[in-house]
C-alpha positions in Angstrom: 94.6 -155.7 -178.8 97.3 -153.4 -180.1 98.7 -154.1 -183.6 102.4 -153.4 -184.3 103.6 -152.9 -187.8 106.9 -154.5 -186.8 105.1 -157.7 -185.7 101.6 -158.2 -187.2 99.6 -160.8 -185.3 97.8 -162.6 -188.0 100.8 -163.6 -190.1 102.7 -164.5 -187.0 99.9 -166.8 -185.9 100.1 -168.6 -189.3 103.9 -168.8 -189.0 103.6 -170.6 -185.7 100.9 -173.0 -186.9 102.9 -173.8 -190.0 105.8 -174.9 -187.7 103.6 -177.1 -185.6 103.3 -174.8 -182.6 99.8 -175.2 -181.0 98.0 -171.9 -181.1 94.7 -171.5 -179.2 92.7 -168.5 -180.2 94.0 -165.3 -181.6 97.3 -163.8 -180.7 97.8 -160.8 -178.4 101.0 -158.8 -179.0 102.6 -156.4 -176.5 105.9 -154.5 -176.9 108.2 -155.2 -174.0 111.2 -153.1 -175.1 112.6 -151.7 -178.3 114.5 -148.9 -180.0 118.0 -149.1 -178.6 118.5 -152.8 -179.5 116.3 -155.6 -180.9 112.6 -155.2 -180.5 111.1 -157.6 -178.0 107.4 -158.5 -177.9 105.3 -160.6 -175.6 102.9 -162.8 -177.7 100.1 -164.8 -176.0 97.1 -166.9 -177.1 94.5 -168.4 -174.8 97.0 -171.1 -173.5 100.6 -170.0 -173.9 103.0 -167.0 -173.8 106.0 -166.6 -176.0 108.6 -163.9 -176.6 109.4 -162.7 -180.1 112.6 -160.7 -180.9 113.4 -159.0 -184.2 115.9 -156.2 -185.2 115.0 -152.5 -185.1 113.1 -151.2 -188.1 115.8 -148.7 -189.1 119.5 -147.7 -188.5 120.9 -151.2 -188.5 124.7 -151.7 -188.4 126.7 -154.6 -189.6 127.2 -157.5 -187.1 124.6 -156.1 -184.7 121.0 -157.4 -184.1 122.0 -160.9 -185.3 118.9 -163.0 -184.7 120.4 -166.1 -186.3 123.4 -165.8 -184.0 121.1 -165.5 -181.0 119.1 -168.6 -182.1 122.3 -170.7 -182.7 123.8 -170.1 -179.2 120.5 -170.4 -177.2 119.6 -173.6 -179.1 123.0 -175.1 -178.3 122.8 -174.1 -174.6 119.5 -175.9 -174.1 121.4 -179.0 -172.9 123.7 -177.1 -170.5 123.4 -175.6 -167.0 123.4 -172.1 -168.4 119.8 -170.8 -168.0 118.2 -169.8 -171.3 114.6 -169.6 -172.6 113.4 -172.7 -174.4 113.6 -172.1 -178.2 110.5 -172.5 -180.3 110.9 -171.2 -183.9 113.0 -169.0 -186.1 112.4 -167.2 -189.4 116.1 -167.2 -190.4 115.6 -165.6 -193.8 113.2 -162.9 -192.7 110.6 -164.0 -195.1 107.6 -162.9 -193.0 108.7 -159.6 -191.6 111.5 -158.6 -193.9 114.0 -159.3 -191.1 114.9 -162.5 -189.2 113.1 -163.1 -185.9 113.0 -165.7 -183.1 110.3 -167.2 -180.9 111.1 -168.6 -177.5 109.0 -169.6 -174.5 108.2 -166.9 -171.9 110.3 -167.2 -168.8 108.5 -166.1 -165.6 110.5 -164.0 -163.3 111.7 -160.4 -162.7 114.0 -158.1 -164.6 116.0 -155.6 -162.6 116.6 -152.8 -165.0 116.2 -149.4 -163.2 117.1 -148.0 -159.8 113.4 -148.2 -158.9 113.5 -152.0 -159.7 116.6 -152.3 -157.5 114.8 -150.6 -154.6 112.6 -153.6 -154.3 115.6 -155.7 -153.3 117.1 -155.7 -149.8 120.9 -155.5 -149.4 121.0 -159.2 -148.9 119.0 -159.7 -152.1 121.5 -157.6 -154.0 124.4 -159.6 -152.5 122.7 -162.8 -153.6 122.0 -161.4 -157.0 125.6 -160.5 -157.8 126.7 -163.9 -156.6 124.2 -165.5 -159.0 125.3 -163.2 -161.9 129.0 -164.0 -161.5 128.3 -167.7 -161.1 126.2 -167.8 -164.2 128.8 -166.1 -166.3 131.4 -168.5 -165.0 129.2 -171.4 -166.0 128.8 -170.0 -169.5 132.5 -169.6 -169.9 133.0 -173.2 -168.7 130.7 -174.7 -171.4 132.6 -177.0 -173.9 131.5 -175.2 -177.1 132.6 -178.1 -179.3 130.6 -180.6 -177.3 127.4 -178.5 -177.7 127.8 -178.1 -181.5 129.2 -174.6 -181.6 132.6 -175.4 -183.0 131.8 -173.3 -186.1 130.0 -170.6 -184.3 132.8 -168.1 -184.5 136.6 -167.7 -185.1 138.0 -167.6 -181.6 141.7 -167.5 -182.6 142.8 -163.8 -182.8 139.5 -162.7 -181.3 140.9 -159.8 -179.2 142.7 -158.3 -182.2 139.6 -158.6 -184.4 137.5 -157.0 -181.7 139.6 -153.9 -181.9 139.2 -153.8 -185.6 135.5 -154.6 -185.4 134.7 -151.7 -183.1 136.9 -149.3 -185.1 134.8 -150.3 -188.2 131.6 -149.9 -186.3 132.6 -146.4 -185.3 132.9 -145.6 -189.0 129.4 -146.8 -189.6 127.7 -145.0 -186.7 129.7 -141.9 -185.8 127.6 -138.7 -185.8 130.7 -136.4 -185.6 134.5 -136.7 -185.6 136.1 -137.7 -182.4 139.9 -138.1 -182.7 140.4 -139.9 -179.4 138.6 -142.9 -180.9 141.5 -143.4 -183.4 144.0 -142.9 -180.5 142.3 -145.5 -178.4 142.2 -148.0 -181.4 145.9 -147.4 -182.0 146.8 -147.9 -178.3 144.7 -151.1 -178.1 146.3 -152.5 -181.3 149.7 -152.2 -179.6 148.5 -153.9 -176.5 146.7 -157.0 -177.8 147.5 -159.9 -175.5 149.7 -162.6 -177.0 147.9 -165.5 -175.4 144.2 -165.8 -174.7 141.6 -168.4 -173.9 138.5 -169.3 -176.0 135.0 -169.8 -174.7 131.4 -168.9 -175.6 131.0 -165.2 -174.8 127.7 -163.4 -174.3 128.9 -160.0 -175.5 126.4 -157.9 -173.4 126.3 -159.4 -169.9 124.8 -157.4 -167.0 121.9 -157.7 -164.6 119.1 -156.4 -166.9 120.0 -159.0 -169.6 118.9 -161.7 -167.2 115.6 -162.8 -165.7 115.8 -163.6 -162.0 113.5 -165.8 -159.9 110.7 -163.8 -158.4 111.3 -165.3 -155.0 115.1 -165.5 -155.0 117.3 -162.8 -156.7 120.3 -165.1 -156.5 118.7 -167.5 -159.0 119.1 -166.6 -162.6 116.1 -168.1 -164.5 117.4 -167.1 -168.0 120.2 -165.1 -169.7 118.7 -163.1 -172.6 119.8 -160.8 -175.4 122.4 -163.1 -177.1 122.6 -161.1 -180.4 126.3 -160.2 -179.8 127.4 -163.7 -178.7 130.3 -165.5 -180.3 133.3 -167.6 -179.5 136.2 -165.6 -178.1 138.0 -164.4 -175.1 136.0 -164.7 -171.9 137.8 -161.8 -170.3 136.0 -159.5 -172.8 132.7 -160.5 -171.2 134.0 -160.0 -167.7 135.5 -156.6 -168.5 132.4 -155.3 -170.3 130.3 -156.4 -167.3 132.6 -154.2 -165.1 132.7 -151.2 -167.4 128.9 -151.2 -167.6 129.1 -150.2 -163.9 130.4 -146.7 -164.9 127.9 -143.9 -164.1 128.0 -142.8 -167.8 126.0 -145.9 -168.7 122.9 -144.1 -167.4 123.2 -141.7 -170.3 123.5 -144.6 -172.8 120.3 -146.2 -171.7 118.5 -143.0 -170.9 117.6 -143.7 -167.3 119.1 -144.5 -163.9 120.2 -148.1 -164.4 120.2 -150.6 -161.6 123.6 -151.9 -162.7 125.3 -148.5 -162.1 124.0 -148.3 -158.5 126.6 -148.2 -155.7 124.5 -150.9 -154.0 126.3 -153.4 -156.2 130.0 -154.1 -155.4 132.6 -152.0 -157.2 133.7 -153.1 -160.7 137.1 -154.1 -159.2 135.5 -156.3 -156.7 133.3 -157.9 -159.3 136.4 -158.6 -161.4 138.0 -160.3 -158.5 134.9 -162.4 -157.8 134.9 -163.5 -161.4 138.6 -164.5 -161.1 137.9 -166.5 -158.0 134.9 -168.2 -159.5 136.7 -169.2 -162.7 140.3 -169.6 -161.6 141.3 -167.2 -164.4 144.2 -164.9 -164.2 143.2 -161.3 -165.0 146.5 -160.6 -166.8 146.3 -157.8 -169.4 143.2 -156.6 -167.5 143.9 -153.0 -168.5 143.6 -154.0 -172.2 140.3 -155.7 -171.6 138.9 -152.7 -169.7 140.1 -150.3 -172.4 138.5 -152.5 -175.1 135.2 -152.6 -173.2 135.3 -148.8 -173.0 135.8 -148.5 -176.7 132.9 -151.0 -177.3 130.5 -149.1 -175.0 131.5 -145.8 -176.5 130.7 -147.0 -180.0 127.4 -148.6 -178.8 126.4 -145.3 -177.3 127.1 -143.5 -180.6 125.2 -146.2 -182.4 122.1 -145.7 -180.3 122.0 -142.0 -181.3 122.8 -143.0 -184.9 119.8 -145.2 -185.1 117.6 -142.6 -183.4 118.6 -140.0 -186.0 117.9 -142.6 -188.7 114.3 -142.9 -187.5 114.3 -145.7 -184.9 111.8 -144.8 -182.2 113.4 -144.5 -178.8 112.9 -142.0 -176.0 116.0 -139.9 -175.4 118.2 -142.0 -177.6 119.4 -138.8 -179.5 121.4 -138.0 -176.3 123.1 -141.4 -175.8 126.2 -140.3 -177.8 126.9 -137.7 -175.1 128.5 -140.5 -173.1 130.8 -141.6 -176.0 133.7 -139.3 -175.2 133.6 -140.3 -171.5 134.1 -143.9 -172.3 136.7 -143.3 -175.0 138.6 -141.1 -172.5 138.4 -143.8 -169.8 139.8 -146.3 -172.2 142.8 -144.1 -173.0 143.3 -143.5 -169.3 143.2 -147.3 -168.6 146.1 -147.7 -171.0 148.0 -144.7 -169.6 147.5 -142.9 -173.0 146.4 -139.6 -171.5 147.9 -137.1 -169.0 145.7 -138.5 -166.4 146.5 -141.5 -164.1 145.3 -145.0 -164.9 141.7 -145.3 -163.8 139.9 -148.0 -161.8 136.5 -148.8 -163.2 134.6 -148.7 -159.9 
């Protein structure tokens, strides 16, 4: 059994027992993923398997890695047709580990993260998978957040304008060098904030590898995961980010050839149209949403390198910021704020 300083097994076992969770035998802890975002562990005893998530051990930035936010939304979605893991326990104050963490039931299935993972799917499987992904996002955006108890989960009014300010502030926290185009993009976005928007639950980080699919049917989404950036806001921010993640530069952000950037999936423009058909939403002001998504992803890329330089363990994360300028430039081009023509995202 491997012990992790970030998740010691003996105190975790006592934590579960104290909360009435049956534990049979000693716990076994394995790291599933970590470094670029929240740390995710598989925890098992002699009878059950759980998943524990906690923030990184260094390089945290305000509003990111919010385990209480993740817990609130996944707990509320238990009663809906949006697939999420069954919630088990939370240490909201971080008393045990010095940081909040959540425990949920393990969901059996497959995660399609890399190109190699995608190679295991036929073209028909990929087609079913994108249908399932778009349908699941549409169902999330159709949830009555008041009815499921999330009326106080966020401040949806003025969400788009606040997002521009939020990612501008995040840039100030994580930048590893000066990049004047970020200020230009923020200014251009500020001038283009849509006057009228809709409010729903938004995931904030939606793409194929933040889902678990059924092992025998890639069109069935067993669970949507990684809810740390979820809130109430404009659903088109979710749809646009899903599309911008399709840019090839995302490979540099994650440090490998991502499944989601593969040309085996439909183009970003086609995915956007599928979302519009599935939801009946007008993609008005779409250029604004794509530009905002590019700003967000550019800042996220910078933040990954920022955390790596601060000591968070993650292979290749020091190079993630190499993609930042590409996304910022794409955002400016989307708004016609460069000498280049407006860009599609596919």
